[in-house]
gemmi code that builds the backbone of each chain (N, CA, C; Angstrom):
import gemmi

chains = {
    "A": [
        ("UNK", (-9.585, 14.554, -26.296), (-8.535, 15.528, -26.590), (-7.486, 15.475, -25.493)),
        ("UNK", (-6.267, 15.245, -25.877), (-5.222, 15.241, -24.849), (-3.941, 15.823, -25.418)),
        ("UNK", (-3.561, 16.967, -24.877), (-2.363, 17.640, -25.377), (-1.159, 17.401, -24.473)),
        ("UNK", (-1.444, 17.013, -23.236), (-0.344, 16.712, -22.320), (-0.281, 15.203, -22.158)),
        ("UNK", (0.873, 14.648, -22.322), (1.001, 13.218, -22.097), (2.363, 12.929, -21.488)),
        ("UNK", (2.340, 12.336, -20.311), (3.580, 11.990, -19.622), (3.604, 10.469, -19.479)),
        ("UNK", (4.721, 9.887, -19.853), (4.854, 8.431, -19.717), (5.932, 8.131, -18.700)),
        ("UNK", (5.605, 7.354, -17.702), (6.579, 6.990, -16.670), (6.760, 5.473, -16.671)),
        ("UNK", (7.930, 4.989, -17.072), (8.176, 3.546, -17.005), (8.248, 3.105, -15.542)),
        ("UNK", (7.637, 1.971, -15.243), (7.657, 1.442, -13.879), (8.424, 0.119, -13.894)),
        ("UNK", (9.612, 0.155, -13.286), (10.428, -1.065, -13.261), (10.812, -1.493, -11.850)),
        ("UNK", (10.674, -0.589, -10.892), (11.040, -0.939, -9.517), (10.285, -0.047, -8.550)),
        ("UNK", (10.428, -0.335, -7.257), (9.689, 0.463, -6.263), (10.132, 1.928, -6.276)),
        ("UNK", (11.357, 2.193, -6.727), (11.816, 3.585, -6.822), (10.943, 4.383, -7.800)),
        ("UNK", (10.491, 3.708, -8.855), (9.709, 4.402, -9.887), (8.318, 4.787, -9.396)),
        ("UNK", (7.845, 4.113, -8.336), (6.521, 4.429, -7.792), (6.506, 5.870, -7.293)),
        ("UNK", (7.572, 6.237, -6.575), (7.665, 7.595, -6.021), (7.668, 8.624, -7.155)),
        ("UNK", (8.469, 8.372, -8.205), (8.555, 9.303, -9.326), (7.217, 9.466, -10.038)),
        ("UNK", (6.507, 8.350, -10.219), (5.220, 8.405, -10.930), (4.212, 9.239, -10.159)),
        ("UNK", (4.155, 9.037, -8.845), (3.133, 9.784, -8.099), (3.499, 11.262, -7.992)),
        ("UNK", (4.810, 11.565, -7.970), (5.211, 12.974, -7.937), (4.856, 13.670, -9.240)),
        ("UNK", (5.073, 12.979, -10.372), (4.706, 13.568, -11.667), (3.200, 13.776, -11.747)),
        ("UNK", (2.446, 12.825, -11.194), (0.983, 12.936, -11.183), (0.519, 14.118, -10.359)),
        ("UNK", (1.149, 14.291, -9.192), (0.786, 15.419, -8.331), (1.071, 16.743, -9.031)),
        ("UNK", (2.241, 16.827, -9.685), (2.624, 18.057, -10.379), (1.625, 18.377, -11.489)),
        ("UNK", (1.268, 17.362, -12.289), (0.320, 17.596, -13.383), (-1.043, 17.996, -12.824)),
        ("UNK", (-1.471, 17.318, -11.748), (-2.770, 17.640, -11.145), (-2.798, 19.102, -10.688)),
        ("UNK", (-1.689, 19.547, -10.084), (-1.626, 20.947, -9.620), (-1.669, 21.894, -10.820)),
        ("UNK", (-0.951, 21.536, -11.895), (-0.947, 22.371, -13.098), (-2.344, 22.475, -13.711)),
        ("UNK", (-3.114, 21.405, -13.571), (-4.458, 21.396, -14.156), (-5.477, 22.063, -13.252)),
        ("UNK", (-5.023, 22.556, -12.106), (-5.915, 23.322, -11.250), (-6.633, 22.520, -10.179)),
        ("UNK", (-6.217, 21.285, -9.954), (-6.807, 20.504, -8.864), (-6.362, 21.071, -7.518)),
        ("UNK", (-7.203, 20.938, -6.512), (-6.848, 21.370, -5.159), (-5.759, 20.459, -4.606)),
        ("UNK", (-5.114, 20.921, -3.542), (-4.072, 20.102, -2.915), (-4.646, 18.772, -2.438)),
        ("UNK", (-5.881, 18.816, -1.933), (-6.506, 17.581, -1.438), (-6.737, 16.601, -2.598)),
        ("UNK", (-7.275, 17.104, -3.721), (-7.502, 16.228, -4.877), (-6.182, 15.712, -5.444)),
        ("UNK", (-5.150, 16.574, -5.457), (-3.842, 16.143, -5.968), (-3.295, 14.992, -5.107)),
        ("UNK", (-3.574, 15.039, -3.809), (-3.140, 13.955, -2.921), (-3.882, 12.661, -3.232)),
        ("UNK", (-5.197, 12.771, -3.483), (-5.981, 11.573, -3.822), (-5.455, 10.966, -5.125)),
        ("UNK", (-5.163, 11.830, -6.113), (-4.658, 11.359, -7.409), (-3.290, 10.702, -7.231)),
        ("UNK", (-2.408, 11.357, -6.462), (-1.061, 10.810, -6.245), (-1.127, 9.463, -5.522)),
        ("UNK", (-2.073, 9.347, -4.597), (-2.212, 8.092, -3.851), (-2.712, 6.977, -4.771)),
        ("UNK", (-3.670, 7.324, -5.654), (-4.169, 6.334, -6.611), (-3.043, 5.867, -7.535)),
        ("UNK", (-2.225, 6.812, -8.001), (-1.097, 6.460, -8.881), (-0.133, 5.536, -8.140)),
        ("UNK", (0.097, 5.836, -6.864), (1.010, 5.016, -6.071), (0.521, 3.570, -6.012)),
        ("UNK", (-0.775, 3.390, -5.780), (-1.329, 2.031, -5.689), (-1.273, 1.310, -7.037)),
        ("UNK", (-1.581, 2.049, -8.124), (-1.564, 1.419, -9.452), (-0.146, 1.020, -9.842)),
        ("UNK", (0.825, 1.914, -9.541), (2.224, 1.615, -9.862), (2.710, 0.439, -9.008)),
        ("UNK", (2.223, 0.389, -7.767), (2.602, -0.706, -6.867), (2.086, -2.043, -7.390)),
        ("UNK", (0.867, -2.043, -7.903), (0.329, -3.277, -8.487), (1.205, -3.754, -9.635)),
        ("UNK", (1.686, -2.798, -10.464), (2.552, -3.171, -11.590), (3.808, -3.851, -11.060)),
        ("UNK", (4.458, -3.229, -10.056), (5.712, -3.787, -9.521), (5.454, -5.148, -8.868)),
        ("UNK", (4.327, -5.257, -8.115), (4.062, -6.490, -7.363), (3.668, -7.646, -8.272)),
        ("UNK", (2.841, -7.367, -9.299), (2.245, -8.471, -10.062), (2.895, -8.672, -11.429)),
        ("UNK", (3.345, -7.569, -12.057), (3.837, -7.680, -13.435), (5.324, -7.341, -13.551)),
        ("UNK", (5.899, -6.827, -12.478), (7.307, -6.405, -12.412), (7.580, -5.134, -13.196)),
        ("UNK", (7.095, -5.037, -14.408), (7.310, -3.787, -15.140), (6.082, -3.410, -15.964)),
        ("UNK", (6.032, -2.122, -16.221), (4.898, -1.592, -16.974), (5.059, -0.103, -17.119)),
        ("UNK", (3.947, 0.576, -17.251), (4.030, 2.013, -17.512), (2.812, 2.729, -16.935)),
        ("UNK", (3.069, 3.941, -16.450), (1.975, 4.826, -16.043), (1.947, 5.987, -17.037)),
        ("UNK", (0.792, 6.212, -17.626), (0.617, 7.357, -18.522), (-0.295, 8.370, -17.852)),
        ("UNK", (0.105, 9.620, -17.939), (-0.708, 10.692, -17.359), (-1.108, 11.631, -18.484)),
        ("UNK", (-2.386, 11.933, -18.559), (-2.859, 12.824, -19.623), (-3.870, 13.817, -19.082)),
        ("UNK", (-3.895, 14.965, -19.729), (-4.972, 15.912, -19.480), (-6.147, 15.503, -20.355)),
        ("UNK", (-7.350, 15.576, -19.802), (-8.523, 15.286, -20.632), (-9.482, 16.455, -20.532)),
        ("UNK", (-10.209, 16.641, -21.596), (-11.129, 17.768, -21.639), (-12.328, 17.385, -22.479)),
        ("UNK", (-13.527, 17.677, -21.969), (-14.702, 17.594, -22.840), (-15.333, 18.975, -22.872)),
        ("UNK", (-16.539, 19.068, -23.364), (-17.101, 20.401, -23.565), (-17.303, 21.163, -22.259)),
        ("UNK", (-17.533, 20.433, -21.182), (-17.861, 21.133, -19.938), (-16.768, 21.124, -18.881)),
        ("UNK", (-15.874, 20.179, -18.923), (-14.912, 20.128, -17.819), (-13.604, 19.506, -18.276)),
        ("UNK", (-12.604, 19.684, -17.412), (-11.339, 19.015, -17.705), (-10.881, 18.226, -16.490)),
        ("UNK", (-9.949, 17.358, -16.763), (-9.496, 16.494, -15.678), (-8.207, 15.794, -16.044)),
        ("UNK", (-7.924, 14.753, -15.293), (-6.683, 14.011, -15.496), (-7.034, 12.533, -15.703)),
        ("UNK", (-6.318, 11.912, -16.602), (-6.501, 10.478, -16.772), (-5.176, 9.787, -16.477)),
        ("UNK", (-5.261, 8.692, -15.765), (-4.087, 7.886, -15.423), (-4.306, 6.499, -16.022)),
        ("UNK", (-3.355, 6.068, -16.843), (-3.455, 4.736, -17.446), (-2.273, 3.902, -16.969)),
        ("UNK", (-2.571, 2.849, -16.248), (-1.524, 1.945, -15.757), (-1.583, 0.676, -16.582)),
        ("UNK", (-0.514, 0.398, -17.320), (-0.561, -0.779, -18.187), (0.650, -1.668, -17.966)),
        ("UNK", (0.437, -2.958, -18.123), (1.551, -3.902, -18.019), (1.259, -5.109, -18.897)),
        ("UNK", (2.315, -5.850, -19.160), (2.167, -7.109, -19.917), (2.381, -8.284, -18.974)),
        ("UNK", (1.902, -8.139, -17.764), (2.091, -9.161, -16.743), (1.107, -10.314, -16.893)),
        ("UNK", (0.921, -11.072, -15.816), (0.098, -12.289, -15.885), (-1.392, -12.025, -16.072)),
        ("UNK", (-1.816, -10.773, -15.855), (-3.241, -10.484, -15.988), (-4.022, -10.933, -14.768)),
        ("UNK", (-5.295, -10.594, -14.759), (-6.149, -10.932, -13.619), (-7.215, -11.905, -14.113)),
        ("UNK", (-7.247, -13.071, -13.490), (-8.168, -14.113, -13.948), (-9.624, -13.721, -13.677)),
        ("UNK", (-9.850, -13.207, -12.480), (-11.217, -12.865, -12.102), (-11.263, -11.396, -11.686)),
        ("UNK", (-11.587, -10.537, -12.652), (-11.552, -9.092, -12.398), (-12.581, -8.702, -11.333)),
        ("UNK", (-13.769, -9.290, -11.404), (-14.823, -8.939, -10.435), (-14.343, -9.214, -9.010)),
        ("UNK", (-13.638, -10.331, -8.851), (-13.129, -10.691, -7.524), (-12.045, -9.704, -7.078)),
        ("UNK", (-11.190, -9.287, -8.026), (-10.103, -8.357, -7.699), (-10.641, -6.985, -7.295)),
        ("UNK", (-11.881, -6.717, -7.667), (-12.465, -5.422, -7.322), (-13.210, -5.466, -5.986)),
        ("UNK", (-13.186, -6.638, -5.326), (-13.819, -6.725, -4.003), (-12.797, -6.362, -2.936)),
        ("UNK", (-13.244, -5.623, -1.942), (-12.361, -5.287, -0.818), (-11.859, -6.563, -0.166)),
        ("UNK", (-10.576, -6.550, 0.148), (-10.023, -7.668, 0.906), (-9.482, -8.796, 0.051)),
        ("UNK", (-9.592, -8.678, -1.283), (-9.069, -9.753, -2.119), (-7.644, -9.454, -2.562)),
        ("UNK", (-6.771, -10.435, -2.443), (-5.390, -10.260, -2.867), (-4.800, -11.608, -3.236)),
        ("UNK", (-3.923, -11.612, -4.219), (-3.244, -12.871, -4.531), (-1.762, -12.810, -4.197)),
        ("UNK", (-1.251, -11.640, -3.768), (0.183, -11.559, -3.509), (0.485, -11.384, -2.021)),
        ("UNK", (-0.497, -11.671, -1.184), (-0.259, -11.553, 0.251), (-0.213, -10.117, 0.734)),
        ("UNK", (-0.591, -9.192, -0.140), (-0.609, -7.787, 0.271), (-1.955, -7.497, 0.909)),
        ("UNK", (-2.248, -6.238, 1.100), (-3.491, -5.887, 1.772), (-4.708, -6.212, 0.927)),
        ("UNK", (-4.532, -6.250, -0.373), (-5.649, -6.552, -1.241), (-6.672, -5.438, -1.320)),
        ("UNK", (-6.248, -4.232, -0.995), (-7.187, -3.110, -1.035), (-6.961, -2.261, -2.260)),
        ("UNK", (-5.965, -2.601, -3.050), (-5.554, -1.743, -4.156), (-6.674, -1.261, -5.057)),
        ("UNK", (-7.271, -2.167, -5.824), (-8.191, -1.713, -6.869), (-9.481, -1.087, -6.338)),
        ("UNK", (-10.182, -1.712, -5.395), (-11.382, -1.043, -4.891), (-11.068, 0.311, -4.264)),
        ("UNK", (-9.920, 0.417, -3.617), (-9.515, 1.690, -3.012), (-9.269, 2.740, -4.073)),
        ("UNK", (-8.562, 2.346, -5.136), (-8.278, 3.279, -6.230), (-9.597, 3.759, -6.850)),
        ("UNK", (-10.544, 2.850, -6.976), (-11.843, 3.209, -7.549), (-12.530, 4.281, -6.699)),
        ("UNK", (-12.374, 4.160, -5.373), (-12.993, 5.164, -4.496), (-12.272, 6.518, -4.566)),
        ("UNK", (-10.952, 6.474, -4.832), (-10.174, 7.722, -4.862), (-10.474, 8.556, -6.103)),
        ("UNK", (-10.865, 7.867, -7.199), (-11.021, 8.563, -8.476), (-12.503, 8.604, -8.879)),
        ("UNK", (-12.823, 9.338, -9.973), (-14.216, 9.448, -10.418), (-14.616, 8.293, -11.338)),
        ("UNK", (-13.769, 7.986, -12.311), (-14.071, 6.913, -13.264), (-13.001, 5.835, -13.144)),
        ("UNK", (-13.402, 4.611, -13.386), (-12.479, 3.484, -13.242), (-12.822, 2.449, -14.300)),
        ("UNK", (-11.832, 2.075, -15.091), (-12.043, 1.013, -16.079), (-10.883, 0.050, -15.999)),
        ("UNK", (-11.160, -1.217, -16.177), (-10.072, -2.195, -16.155), (-10.272, -3.180, -17.302)),
        ("UNK", (-9.171, -3.493, -17.982), (-9.180, -4.511, -19.020), (-8.024, -5.435, -18.726)),
        ("UNK", (-8.296, -6.705, -18.586), (-7.229, -7.634, -18.259), (-7.419, -8.939, -19.014)),
        ("UNK", (-6.333, -9.403, -19.616), (-6.376, -10.682, -20.309), (-5.331, -11.585, -19.669)),
        ("UNK", (-5.763, -12.706, -19.087), (-4.788, -13.599, -18.455), (-3.682, -13.983, -19.442)),
        ("UNK", (-2.441, -13.836, -19.003), (-1.297, -14.167, -19.840), (-0.833, -13.015, -20.714)),
        ("UNK", (-1.628, -11.956, -20.801), (-1.239, -10.856, -21.689), (-1.042, -9.519, -20.987)),
        ("UNK", (-1.756, -9.307, -19.906), (-1.533, -8.059, -19.186), (-2.809, -7.374, -18.744)),
        ("UNK", (-2.581, -6.257, -18.091), (-3.684, -5.512, -17.472), (-3.529, -4.029, -17.792)),
        ("UNK", (-4.642, -3.385, -18.092), (-4.646, -1.934, -18.232), (-5.761, -1.379, -17.355)),
        ("UNK", (-5.374, -0.485, -16.463), (-6.357, 0.189, -15.613), (-6.372, 1.660, -16.006)),
        ("UNK", (-7.544, 2.177, -16.295), (-7.691, 3.584, -16.674), (-8.579, 4.269, -15.639)),
        ("UNK", (-8.049, 5.323, -15.034), (-8.859, 6.060, -14.061), (-8.847, 7.541, -14.409)),
        ("UNK", (-9.930, 8.206, -14.086), (-10.030, 9.642, -14.363), (-10.523, 10.360, -13.129)),
        ("UNK", (-10.060, 11.587, -13.000), (-10.659, 12.475, -12.010), (-10.942, 13.802, -12.694)),
        ("UNK", (-12.163, 14.292, -12.475), (-12.586, 15.541, -13.110), (-12.454, 16.670, -12.117)),
        ("UNK", (-12.065, 17.810, -12.651), (-11.943, 18.971, -11.782), (-13.331, 19.485, -11.432)),
        ("UNK", (-13.582, 19.753, -10.166), (-14.909, 20.218, -9.788), (-15.213, 21.600, -10.391)),
    ],
    "B": [
        ("UNK", (16.862, 7.956, 0.295), (16.627, 9.025, 1.266), (16.549, 8.415, 2.657)),
        ("UNK", (17.572, 8.654, 3.464), (17.594, 8.070, 4.794), (16.821, 8.955, 5.769)),
        ("UNK", (16.138, 8.316, 6.703), (15.358, 9.062, 7.691), (16.208, 9.245, 8.945)),
        ("UNK", (16.483, 10.484, 9.351), (17.287, 10.685, 10.551), (16.519, 10.256, 11.801)),
        ("UNK", (17.224, 9.586, 12.722), (16.616, 9.166, 13.988), (17.340, 9.879, 15.116)),
        ("UNK", (16.592, 10.660, 15.873), (17.157, 11.471, 16.943), (16.811, 10.833, 18.284)),
        ("UNK", (17.804, 10.780, 19.177), (17.547, 10.231, 20.507), (17.356, 11.380, 21.478)),
        ("UNK", (16.204, 11.369, 22.130), (15.946, 12.401, 23.128), (15.468, 11.722, 24.405)),
        ("UNK", (16.396, 11.540, 25.338), (16.068, 10.824, 26.570), (15.651, 9.397, 26.251)),
        ("UNK", (14.455, 9.020, 26.743), (13.960, 7.650, 26.550), (13.243, 7.465, 25.231)),
        ("UNK", (13.202, 8.565, 24.442), (12.391, 8.541, 23.211), (13.272, 8.670, 21.967)),
        ("UNK", (12.935, 7.906, 20.943), (13.563, 8.070, 19.627), (12.581, 8.816, 18.730)),
        ("UNK", (13.103, 9.793, 17.991), (12.247, 10.561, 17.087), (12.771, 10.398, 15.662)),
        ("UNK", (11.942, 9.811, 14.796), (12.296, 9.662, 13.383), (11.460, 10.649, 12.592)),
        ("UNK", (12.110, 11.543, 11.875), (11.381, 12.555, 11.116), (11.535, 12.279, 9.624)),
        ("UNK", (10.436, 11.908, 9.010), (10.460, 11.643, 7.570), (10.467, 12.987, 6.854)),
        ("UNK", (11.490, 13.203, 6.000), (11.670, 14.538, 5.421), (11.366, 14.629, 3.934)),
        ("UNK", (11.175, 13.477, 3.302), (10.900, 13.512, 1.865), (10.141, 12.250, 1.497)),
        ("UNK", (9.723, 12.184, 0.246), (9.033, 10.988, -0.226), (9.944, 9.779, -0.056)),
        ("UNK", (9.394, 8.698, 0.471), (10.202, 7.503, 0.729), (9.816, 6.378, -0.222)),
        ("UNK", (10.836, 5.706, -0.732), (10.583, 4.497, -1.516), (10.313, 3.357, -0.541)),
        ("UNK", (9.892, 2.218, -1.082), (9.653, 1.047, -0.229), (10.926, 0.655, 0.509)),
        ("UNK", (12.060, 0.727, -0.198), (13.339, 0.348, 0.418), (13.676, 1.301, 1.574)),
        ("UNK", (13.396, 2.596, 1.393), (13.634, 3.571, 2.470), (12.799, 3.223, 3.707)),
        ("UNK", (11.539, 2.851, 3.467), (10.648, 2.521, 4.585), (11.148, 1.279, 5.317)),
        ("UNK", (11.650, 0.314, 4.555), (12.180, -0.902, 5.181), (13.443, -0.591, 5.980)),
        ("UNK", (14.262, 0.319, 5.458), (15.458, 0.748, 6.207), (15.066, 1.448, 7.501)),
        ("UNK", (14.015, 2.249, 7.428), (13.545, 2.948, 8.627), (13.096, 1.930, 9.674)),
        ("UNK", (12.364, 0.919, 9.235), (11.887, -0.120, 10.154), (13.079, -0.798, 10.831)),
        ("UNK", (14.080, -1.161, 10.042), (15.257, -1.845, 10.602), (16.009, -0.912, 11.561)),
        ("UNK", (16.209, 0.331, 11.126), (16.956, 1.300, 11.938), (16.284, 1.552, 13.281)),
        ("UNK", (14.966, 1.706, 13.262), (14.257, 2.007, 14.509), (14.302, 0.828, 15.465)),
        ("UNK", (14.082, -0.367, 14.946), (14.078, -1.548, 15.824), (15.475, -1.746, 16.430)),
        ("UNK", (16.515, -1.554, 15.621), (17.889, -1.673, 16.134), (18.167, -0.664, 17.234)),
        ("UNK", (17.752, 0.578, 16.984), (18.098, 1.633, 17.941), (17.276, 1.569, 19.227)),
        ("UNK", (16.052, 1.059, 19.132), (15.254, 0.866, 20.355), (15.989, -0.103, 21.284)),
        ("UNK", (16.592, -1.122, 20.690), (17.344, -2.097, 21.479), (18.619, -1.457, 22.022)),
        ("UNK", (19.348, -0.782, 21.141), (20.643, -0.214, 21.504), (20.520, 0.817, 22.626)),
        ("UNK", (19.524, 1.690, 22.537), (19.401, 2.784, 23.514), (18.394, 2.468, 24.620)),
        ("UNK", (17.837, 1.250, 24.619), (16.823, 0.861, 25.607), (15.714, 1.915, 25.682)),
        ("UNK", (15.287, 2.358, 24.507), (14.260, 3.404, 24.447), (12.910, 2.848, 24.892)),
        ("UNK", (12.079, 3.709, 25.442), (10.739, 3.309, 25.876), (9.671, 3.799, 24.906)),
        ("UNK", (10.049, 4.785, 24.101), (9.058, 5.331, 23.168), (9.680, 5.693, 21.833)),
        ("UNK", (8.850, 5.661, 20.786), (9.293, 6.036, 19.445), (8.232, 6.948, 18.838)),
        ("UNK", (8.697, 8.046, 18.259), (7.781, 8.917, 17.522), (8.207, 8.916, 16.061)),
        ("UNK", (7.278, 8.629, 15.170), (7.555, 8.749, 13.740), (6.764, 9.949, 13.237)),
        ("UNK", (7.485, 10.977, 12.811), (6.857, 12.215, 12.354), (6.693, 12.159, 10.838)),
        ("UNK", (5.443, 12.078, 10.395), (5.150, 11.927, 8.960), (4.583, 13.217, 8.350)),
        ("UNK", (4.823, 14.341, 9.033), (4.293, 15.628, 8.560), (4.618, 15.889, 7.091)),
        ("UNK", (5.833, 15.517, 6.666), (6.249, 15.812, 5.291), (5.833, 14.745, 4.282)),
        ("UNK", (5.161, 13.680, 4.752), (4.751, 12.632, 3.804), (3.512, 13.086, 3.058)),
        ("UNK", (3.609, 13.173, 1.722), (2.471, 13.663, 0.953), (1.591, 12.531, 0.444)),
        ("UNK", (2.066, 11.303, 0.542), (1.260, 10.147, 0.152), (1.501, 9.031, 1.166)),
        ("UNK", (0.416, 8.478, 1.684), (0.524, 7.296, 2.541), (-0.263, 6.196, 1.846)),
        ("UNK", (0.432, 5.338, 1.136), (-0.276, 4.293, 0.400), (-0.304, 3.008, 1.230)),
        ("UNK", (-0.769, 1.913, 0.622), (-0.960, 0.686, 1.398), (0.363, 0.175, 1.970)),
        ("UNK", (1.444, 0.299, 1.196), (2.729, -0.213, 1.694), (3.229, 0.629, 2.866)),
        ("UNK", (3.120, 1.948, 2.735), (3.612, 2.830, 3.798), (2.834, 2.605, 5.090)),
        ("UNK", (1.505, 2.494, 4.988), (0.752, 2.328, 6.238), (0.992, 0.947, 6.831)),
        ("UNK", (1.160, -0.065, 5.980), (1.468, -1.396, 6.521), (2.826, -1.382, 7.225)),
        ("UNK", (3.823, -0.704, 6.611), (5.158, -0.670, 7.225), (5.131, 0.072, 8.553)),
        ("UNK", (4.367, 1.165, 8.623), (4.271, 1.886, 9.897), (3.613, 1.019, 10.971)),
        ("UNK", (2.582, 0.259, 10.581), (1.944, -0.669, 11.541), (2.942, -1.712, 12.019)),
        ("UNK", (3.724, -2.237, 11.072), (4.718, -3.259, 11.445), (5.766, -2.690, 12.395)),
        ("UNK", (6.203, -1.456, 12.110), (7.179, -0.800, 12.996), (6.610, -0.732, 14.411)),
        ("UNK", (5.381, -0.260, 14.529), (4.773, -0.096, 15.854), (4.626, -1.437, 16.566)),
        ("UNK", (4.239, -2.473, 15.815), (4.050, -3.786, 16.441), (5.382, -4.399, 16.858)),
        ("UNK", (6.416, -4.248, 16.031), (7.737, -4.795, 16.379), (8.287, -4.077, 17.606)),
        ("UNK", (8.086, -2.761, 17.649), (8.617, -1.986, 18.774), (7.851, -2.323, 20.054)),
        ("UNK", (6.551, -2.615, 19.923), (5.775, -3.014, 21.105), (6.301, -4.340, 21.652)),
        ("UNK", (6.718, -5.223, 20.757), (7.274, -6.507, 21.216), (8.591, -6.301, 21.949)),
        ("UNK", (9.249, -5.180, 21.713), (10.457, -4.839, 22.454), (10.116, -4.073, 23.733)),
        ("UNK", (8.844, -3.904, 24.008), (8.425, -3.260, 25.247), (8.354, -1.747, 25.179)),
        ("UNK", (8.393, -1.202, 23.968), (8.303, 0.260, 23.839), (7.040, 0.630, 23.065)),
        ("UNK", (6.701, 1.889, 23.111), (5.447, 2.382, 22.533), (5.753, 3.319, 21.358)),
        ("UNK", (4.959, 3.219, 20.296), (5.166, 4.070, 19.110), (3.979, 5.007, 18.911)),
        ("UNK", (4.273, 6.226, 18.518), (3.219, 7.176, 18.143), (3.548, 7.726, 16.757)),
        ("UNK", (2.575, 7.721, 15.877), (2.723, 8.331, 14.550), (2.151, 9.745, 14.652)),
        ("UNK", (2.931, 10.738, 14.292), (2.425, 12.113, 14.399), (2.496, 12.839, 13.061)),
        ("UNK", (1.572, 13.771, 12.872), (1.649, 14.680, 11.737), (0.986, 14.218, 10.451)),
        ("UNK", (0.062, 13.253, 10.516), (-0.648, 12.856, 9.287), (-1.462, 14.055, 8.796)),
        ("UNK", (-1.179, 14.494, 7.586), (-1.834, 15.685, 7.043), (-3.299, 15.389, 6.707)),
        ("UNK", (-4.168, 16.401, 6.786), (-5.605, 16.177, 6.565), (-5.906, 15.511, 5.216)),
        ("UNK", (-5.233, 15.965, 4.145), (-5.554, 15.372, 2.835), (-5.011, 13.945, 2.732)),
        ("UNK", (-3.917, 13.679, 3.452), (-3.379, 12.309, 3.482), (-4.355, 11.404, 4.238)),
        ("UNK", (-4.914, 11.932, 5.334), (-5.900, 11.172, 6.108), (-7.117, 10.848, 5.243)),
        ("UNK", (-7.556, 11.831, 4.439), (-8.709, 11.614, 3.551), (-8.416, 10.501, 2.551)),
        ("UNK", (-7.233, 10.561, 1.945), (-6.864, 9.535, 0.964), (-6.789, 8.158, 1.634)),
        ("UNK", (-6.251, 8.095, 2.853), (-6.156, 6.815, 3.568), (-7.539, 6.226, 3.829)),
        ("UNK", (-8.465, 7.084, 4.249), (-9.824, 6.610, 4.556), (-10.484, 6.089, 3.284)),
        ("UNK", (-10.313, 6.822, 2.168), (-10.937, 6.370, 0.918), (-10.314, 5.074, 0.416)),
        ("UNK", (-9.028, 4.911, 0.646), (-8.364, 3.667, 0.238), (-8.729, 2.514, 1.161)),
        ("UNK", (-9.256, 2.853, 2.342), (-9.599, 1.807, 3.306), (-8.425, 1.414, 4.188)),
        ("UNK", (-7.441, 2.316, 4.310), (-6.258, 2.007, 5.111), (-6.462, 2.492, 6.540)),
        ("UNK", (-6.017, 1.685, 7.490), (-6.041, 2.131, 8.875), (-4.697, 1.803, 9.511)),
        ("UNK", (-4.411, 2.473, 10.606), (-3.209, 2.128, 11.374), (-3.581, 1.211, 12.533)),
        ("UNK", (-4.823, 0.702, 12.487), (-5.340, -0.215, 13.512), (-5.127, 0.350, 14.899)),
        ("UNK", (-4.363, -0.378, 15.736), (-4.244, 0.001, 17.143), (-3.034, 0.899, 17.399)),
        ("UNK", (-2.430, 1.436, 16.340), (-1.236, 2.261, 16.533), (-1.652, 3.666, 16.965)),
        ("UNK", (-0.974, 4.172, 18.002), (-1.326, 5.497, 18.512), (-0.922, 6.572, 17.507)),
        ("UNK", (-1.754, 7.598, 17.398), (-1.438, 8.744, 16.540), (-1.642, 10.014, 17.361)),
        ("UNK", (-0.951, 11.065, 16.956), (-1.135, 12.361, 17.605), (-0.963, 13.446, 16.570)),
        ("UNK", (-1.486, 14.626, 16.915), (-1.508, 15.735, 15.956), (-0.107, 16.133, 15.499)),
        ("UNK", (0.794, 16.309, 16.460), (2.139, 16.762, 16.097), (3.147, 16.220, 17.112)),
        ("UNK", (4.385, 16.624, 16.936), (5.474, 16.130, 17.778), (5.213, 16.411, 19.259)),
        ("UNK", (4.757, 17.617, 19.538), (4.505, 18.019, 20.918), (3.451, 17.117, 21.576)),
        ("UNK", (2.355, 16.888, 20.849), (1.292, 16.020, 21.378), (1.783, 14.581, 21.528)),
        ("UNK", (2.625, 14.170, 20.595), (3.171, 12.805, 20.649), (4.040, 12.605, 21.878)),
        ("UNK", (4.884, 13.597, 22.155), (5.748, 13.530, 23.349), (4.895, 13.531, 24.618)),
        ("UNK", (3.853, 14.361, 24.623), (2.969, 14.426, 25.791), (2.303, 13.068, 26.020)),
        ("UNK", (1.881, 12.424, 24.932), (1.235, 11.106, 25.025), (2.194, 10.082, 25.635)),
        ("UNK", (3.445, 10.085, 25.139), (4.424, 9.107, 25.629), (4.764, 9.372, 27.102)),
        ("UNK", (4.943, 10.637, 27.451), (5.282, 10.965, 28.840), (4.180, 10.514, 29.797)),
        ("UNK", (2.948, 10.653, 29.345), (1.807, 10.197, 30.147), (1.872, 8.677, 30.317)),
        ("UNK", (2.205, 7.989, 29.237), (2.340, 6.516, 29.269), (3.423, 6.094, 30.244)),
        ("UNK", (4.569, 6.788, 30.179), (5.702, 6.420, 31.045), (5.315, 6.565, 32.512)),
        ("UNK", (4.533, 7.627, 32.804), (4.109, 7.878, 34.184), (3.262, 6.729, 34.708)),
        ("UNK", (2.340, 6.254, 33.863), (1.418, 5.230, 34.342), (2.077, 3.856, 34.421)),
        ("UNK", (3.128, 3.635, 33.628), (3.745, 2.297, 33.654), (4.880, 2.208, 34.662)),
        ("UNK", (5.467, 3.369, 35.045), (6.604, 3.303, 35.978), (6.162, 3.578, 37.423)),
    ],
}
model = gemmi.Model(1)
for chain_id, residues in chains.items():
    chain = gemmi.Chain(chain_id)
    for i, (resn, *xyz) in enumerate(residues, 1):
        res = gemmi.Residue()
        res.name, res.seqid = resn, gemmi.SeqId(i, " ")
        for name, pos in zip(("N", "CA", "C"), xyz):
            atom = gemmi.Atom()
            atom.name, atom.element = name, gemmi.Element(name[0])
            atom.pos, atom.b_iso = gemmi.Position(*pos), 0.0
            res.add_atom(atom)
        chain.add_residue(res)
    model.add_chain(chain)
structure = gemmi.Structure()
structure.add_model(model)
structure.setup_entities()
């Protein structure tokens, strides 16, 4: 169930700031603590950065999620970029193909509660992360 | 969003006042390195109290600023990292490595003044 849905196009480094600010605002609206909102905003920043660095353009979607017992936020970062050839390797600390720190995905996984990635080489990557309100 | 750089004696103080894009951070790096040379500064304080997110690019740029300024013979202190920002940095696995940090501007100035005493 998702009644709130915000879509932020990511086309340049300027859009990274906007995406994480929208994420922080939604997290606060959903009742997350300031500390959790910071973790969520930081995760969004890294995901949006991956889009700019590897795929040049894509989109960040922010949604409210709710099940019978709790609610939370879901962040979906999608692009039609080159994709990731070896997802398992990309999830290891210290791995990078663009000369960056290579901490993006494993770090994002630690910041959030749930982490899913789907990537097809030549077609793009979608990363879905969730954080549940305590 | 340009970051104002204030000259106070031998120290330059850059106070980040809003969310910075990558380009803003790169401008800050260029501005600080230029001004350290121009004013023959011995110390630089970057006040990040207002930064609500420190991601991999921001922490890498701050490390680069500190290392470039050290090559010019001056010392950099990062001050004001907020507790929740510190938590996010640790979870992301980001560090500032050997870059000095201090609680706030006052502590940062005290750190630099102590450094100046021991080196002069």
